[in-house]
C-alpha positions in Angstrom: 59.8 262.6 129.7 60.2 264.1 126.2 63.9 264.9 126.7 66.9 263.4 128.5 67.8 264.8 131.9 71.0 266.2 130.5 69.1 268.4 128.1 67.0 269.9 130.9 70.1 270.6 132.9 71.7 272.3 129.9 68.6 274.5 129.6 68.8 275.4 133.2 72.5 276.4 132.9 71.8 278.7 129.9 68.8 280.2 131.8 71.0 281.0 134.8 73.7 282.5 132.5 71.1 284.9 131.1 69.8 285.6 134.6 73.4 286.5 135.6 73.8 288.8 132.6 70.6 290.6 133.6 71.5 290.8 137.3 68.7 288.5 138.4 69.2 286.1 141.3 65.7 284.5 141.4 63.5 284.1 138.4 59.8 283.6 138.8 58.4 281.9 135.7 54.6 281.7 135.0 54.6 281.1 131.2 53.7 277.4 130.9 55.9 277.0 127.9 58.9 278.2 129.8 57.9 276.0 132.7 57.7 273.0 130.4 61.0 273.8 128.7 62.9 273.8 132.0 61.2 271.0 133.8 58.9 269.0 131.5 55.7 270.0 133.4 52.7 269.4 131.1 49.2 270.0 132.4 46.2 272.1 131.6 46.5 274.0 134.9 47.6 277.4 133.6 44.1 278.8 134.1 45.1 279.0 137.8 48.2 280.6 139.1 51.3 278.5 139.2 55.0 279.3 139.2 58.5 277.9 138.7 61.1 279.4 140.9 64.6 279.3 139.5 67.4 280.3 141.9 70.8 281.1 140.4 72.7 279.2 143.1 70.4 276.2 143.4 70.6 273.2 141.1 66.9 272.5 141.0 64.0 274.9 140.6 60.9 274.8 142.8 57.4 274.3 141.3 54.6 275.9 143.1 51.0 275.3 142.1 47.5 274.2 143.1 47.3 271.2 145.4 45.4 269.0 142.9 48.1 269.6 140.2 51.0 268.7 142.4 50.9 265.0 141.4 50.9 266.2 137.8 54.2 267.9 138.4 55.5 264.7 140.1 54.4 262.7 137.0 55.9 265.0 134.3 59.0 266.7 135.7 62.5 265.8 136.7 62.2 267.6 140.0 62.6 266.0 143.4 59.2 265.7 145.1 60.2 268.0 147.9 60.8 270.7 145.3 57.1 270.4 144.3 55.0 272.6 146.7 51.3 273.1 146.5 49.1 275.9 147.9 45.7 275.2 149.6 42.6 275.3 147.4 41.1 278.2 149.3 43.7 280.4 147.4 42.1 279.6 144.1 40.1 282.5 142.7 39.6 284.0 146.2 38.8 287.6 147.0 40.9 287.5 150.2 43.7 285.0 149.6 46.0 284.9 146.5 48.5 282.3 145.4 51.2 284.9 145.3 50.8 285.4 149.0 51.8 281.8 149.3 54.7 282.1 146.9 56.0 285.1 148.9 55.7 283.1 152.1 57.7 280.2 150.6 60.4 282.5 149.3 60.8 284.1 152.7 61.0 280.7 154.4 63.8 279.5 152.1 65.8 282.7 152.4 65.1 284.2 149.0 63.0 287.3 150.1 65.8 289.9 149.9 67.2 289.1 146.5 66.9 290.6 143.0 63.8 288.8 141.6 62.8 288.7 137.9 59.2 288.3 136.9 57.6 287.8 133.5 55.7 291.1 133.5 54.3 290.8 130.0 53.3 287.1 130.2 49.7 286.2 129.6 49.8 284.3 132.9 51.2 287.0 135.2 48.5 289.5 136.2 48.6 292.9 137.8 47.3 291.4 141.0 50.1 288.8 141.0 52.7 291.6 141.0 50.8 293.7 143.6 50.6 290.7 146.0 54.2 289.7 145.4 55.5 293.2 146.2 53.4 293.3 149.3 54.7 290.0 150.5 58.3 290.6 149.6 58.9 294.2 150.6 62.7 293.8 150.8 63.1 292.3 147.3 64.2 294.2 144.2 62.0 293.3 141.3 63.3 293.4 137.7 61.5 292.7 134.4 62.4 289.2 133.2 59.9 289.1 130.3 61.0 286.6 127.6 64.3 285.8 129.4 63.7 282.1 129.0 62.0 282.6 125.6 65.3 283.8 124.2 67.1 280.7 125.6 64.6 278.7 123.6 65.4 280.4 120.2 68.0 277.8 119.0 66.5 274.3 119.0 68.2 271.1 120.0 68.2 268.1 117.5 65.4 266.4 119.6 63.3 269.6 119.4 63.8 269.7 115.6 62.7 266.0 115.4 59.5 266.9 117.2 58.8 269.9 114.9 59.3 267.8 111.8 56.7 265.3 113.2 54.4 268.3 113.8 55.1 269.4 110.2 54.0 266.0 108.9 50.8 266.3 110.9 50.2 269.8 109.5 50.5 268.6 105.9 48.0 265.8 106.5 45.6 268.2 108.3 45.8 270.8 105.5 45.0 268.1 102.9 42.0 267.0 105.1 40.8 270.6 105.3 41.2 271.4 101.6 39.3 268.2 100.6 36.5 269.0 103.1 35.7 272.6 102.0 32.9 272.4 99.5 29.9 274.6 98.6 27.0 273.7 100.9 29.3 272.3 103.6 29.2 274.0 107.0 32.3 275.7 108.3 32.0 273.9 111.7 32.0 270.5 110.0 35.3 271.3 108.3 36.7 272.5 111.6 35.7 269.1 113.2 37.6 267.2 110.5 40.6 269.5 111.1 40.6 268.7 114.8 40.3 265.0 114.1 43.3 265.1 111.8 45.4 267.2 114.2 44.8 264.8 117.1 44.9 261.5 115.2 48.3 262.5 113.6 49.9 259.6 111.7 49.9 255.8 112.0 53.2 256.1 113.7 52.5 258.9 116.2 49.5 260.9 117.4 49.1 264.7 117.6 48.8 267.1 120.5 46.4 270.0 120.8 47.8 273.1 119.1 48.1 276.4 121.0 45.8 278.2 118.5 42.5 276.9 117.1 42.0 276.6 113.3 41.7 280.1 111.7 39.4 279.8 108.7 37.7 283.0 107.5 35.6 282.7 104.3 34.2 285.1 101.8 34.4 288.8 102.8 35.8 287.7 106.2 39.1 286.9 104.4 39.8 290.6 104.8 41.2 289.7 108.2 43.3 286.7 109.4 42.2 285.9 112.9 38.6 284.6 112.6 37.6 281.1 113.4 34.5 279.3 112.1 30.7 279.5 112.2 27.9 277.2 111.2 27.5 279.1 107.9 27.7 277.1 104.7 30.4 277.7 102.1 29.1 279.2 98.9 30.2 279.2 95.3 32.7 282.0 94.8 34.0 282.0 98.4 37.6 282.5 99.0 38.7 280.5 102.1 41.8 281.0 104.2 43.0 278.0 106.3 45.6 278.5 109.0 46.3 275.6 111.2 49.1 273.7 112.8 50.4 270.2 113.5 51.6 269.8 117.1 53.7 267.0 118.6 54.7 267.0 122.3 53.8 270.7 122.5 56.0 271.6 119.4 54.3 273.3 116.5 54.5 273.6 112.8 51.8 276.0 111.5 50.7 276.1 107.8 48.4 278.4 105.9 46.8 278.1 102.5 44.1 279.8 100.5 41.5 278.2 98.3 38.6 279.3 96.2 35.3 277.5 95.5 34.8 277.9 91.8 36.8 280.2 89.5 38.8 282.8 91.5 38.2 286.5 90.9 40.9 288.4 89.0 41.9 290.2 92.2 42.4 287.0 94.2 44.2 285.3 91.4 46.7 288.1 91.0 47.2 288.6 94.7 47.9 285.0 95.2 50.7 285.1 92.6 52.2 288.1 94.3 52.1 286.5 97.8 53.6 283.2 96.5 56.3 285.0 94.6 57.3 287.0 97.6 57.2 284.0 99.9 59.4 282.0 97.5 61.9 284.8 97.2 62.2 285.2 101.0 62.5 281.5 101.6 65.3 281.2 99.0 67.2 284.0 100.7 67.3 282.4 104.1 70.6 281.1 105.4 72.7 281.4 108.6 74.2 284.8 109.0 71.5 287.0 107.5 69.2 289.0 109.7 65.5 288.9 110.3 65.1 292.4 108.8 67.0 291.3 105.6 64.6 288.4 105.1 61.6 290.8 105.4 63.3 293.2 103.0 63.4 290.6 100.2 59.7 290.0 100.6 58.9 293.7 100.6 61.1 294.4 97.6 59.6 291.5 95.7 55.9 292.5 96.2 56.7 296.1 95.5 57.5 295.3 91.9 53.8 294.4 91.5 52.7 297.6 93.3 51.9 296.0 96.7 53.0 297.0 100.2 52.7 295.3 103.6 53.8 297.1 106.8 53.3 294.3 109.4 55.8 291.6 110.2 55.9 288.5 108.0 56.9 285.9 110.5 58.1 285.0 114.0 60.1 282.4 115.9 58.1 279.5 117.2 58.3 276.0 118.6 57.1 274.9 122.0 54.0 276.5 123.4 50.6 276.5 125.1 47.4 278.5 124.4 46.8 281.2 123.4 49.8 281.4 121.0 52.4 279.2 119.3 54.9 282.1 118.7 57.9 282.5 121.0 57.6 286.3 121.3 61.3 286.8 120.4 62.7 287.3 116.9 60.3 288.6 114.2 60.8 288.8 110.4 60.2 292.6 110.2 62.0 295.9 109.7 64.4 296.8 112.5 64.9 293.2 113.8 68.6 292.6 113.6 68.5 289.1 115.0 71.1 287.0 113.1 69.8 283.7 111.9 71.5 280.6 113.2 71.1 276.9 112.4 68.2 275.3 114.2 66.3 278.5 114.7 62.7 277.9 113.6 60.1 280.4 112.3 56.6 280.6 110.9 56.7 282.9 107.8 53.2 284.1 107.1 53.1 286.9 104.6 49.4 287.3 104.0 47.9 290.4 102.4 44.4 291.6 103.3 42.2 294.2 101.8 38.8 295.5 102.8 36.8 292.7 101.3 39.3 289.9 100.5 42.7 288.5 101.3 45.2 285.8 100.5 47.4 284.0 103.0 50.1 281.3 102.5 52.7 280.3 105.1 55.5 278.0 105.8 57.2 276.9 109.0 60.9 276.4 108.5 64.2 275.5 110.2 67.3 277.5 109.5 69.6 274.8 108.2 73.4 274.8 108.0 73.3 276.1 104.4 69.8 277.6 103.9 66.4 276.5 105.3 64.3 273.4 105.6 60.5 273.6 105.2 58.8 271.5 107.9 55.5 270.7 106.1 55.5 269.2 102.6 52.4 270.7 101.0 51.9 272.4 97.6 52.5 276.2 97.6 49.6 277.4 95.4 46.1 278.8 95.3 43.7 275.9 95.5 40.7 276.0 93.3 37.8 273.7 94.2 35.0 273.0 91.7 31.7 274.6 92.6 29.3 272.0 93.9 25.8 271.6 92.4 24.7 270.8 95.9 25.2 274.4 97.1 22.2 274.8 99.5 23.0 278.3 100.7 
């Protein structure tokens, strides 16, 4: 398992303390990252319904999932085998039966059907039908919203988690170098994406990589006006601006990294915008230290770019670490106006202050750990606008 048993038990204790503060007696967890955090469970089974049941007065939780995934839970968790319960396969994607019917039956059988039950209402993995079937099967329970309850427990990382994120940062730097070298006029975007995937999974000579929760984001040309586009089979052209956002991942822990490059001489607009983004990013990073708030970090960025006449209303970063698709963010603290979360040592964030206009954009980012005196960048990679020479082999 990736952590000592004592660390899992400490995580359980902190989760139960937060449950008690929210008046929750039973917590039903469907987010695979939270499930992994508390038990170690690691399988690509989150496309079907599965659940971790944490009871405030029981030492061990109960894992409930599809029958063919039960052995995966036995192989990857610290749970007793009798705490791993599987539902029949006729509950999978059925129009008449539902896994939450089975969950409700189990909770009734073990005397948990009349308690205050927390559910992750805003989780990707907890559907409206899940809630409907649970309420029908547990008519005497009181349901409360437990969205992000475990996520907040995850906010401050342990030394072992930081070790994994540093390894992910090493992979991110190697992968970004691979991507920057691969982008050339005449090369297909999909071929660059393939090299990115190879680098992410191969990792280093000492350790391999895991699959990141988000695919490589790599808009080019006019598509750099927006951040969340992937790749096509188009070929890069001379004059293209290319944004690359990717991550290293090790044992499910992430270190994202973004950079921007231009094939051939950059336009004046892109050149100037990159200077502003880098200046603001540098200023915000230099400001980070324990005791300051998320909104104060964002304010440094906002004030810095305002000197050059720029404005950005959206957040510039978020907490991150352990996760599964479709997101590597933790959905807790954000670097934005109004977020008064106080930074503490071993909190980890992805700061990504890109600026996008109607036909171009520039994006650079850093993943960092709040250290005892400031911050530690997780990936060692130059913070600049990369300029690639235009290729005479441009066949577009």
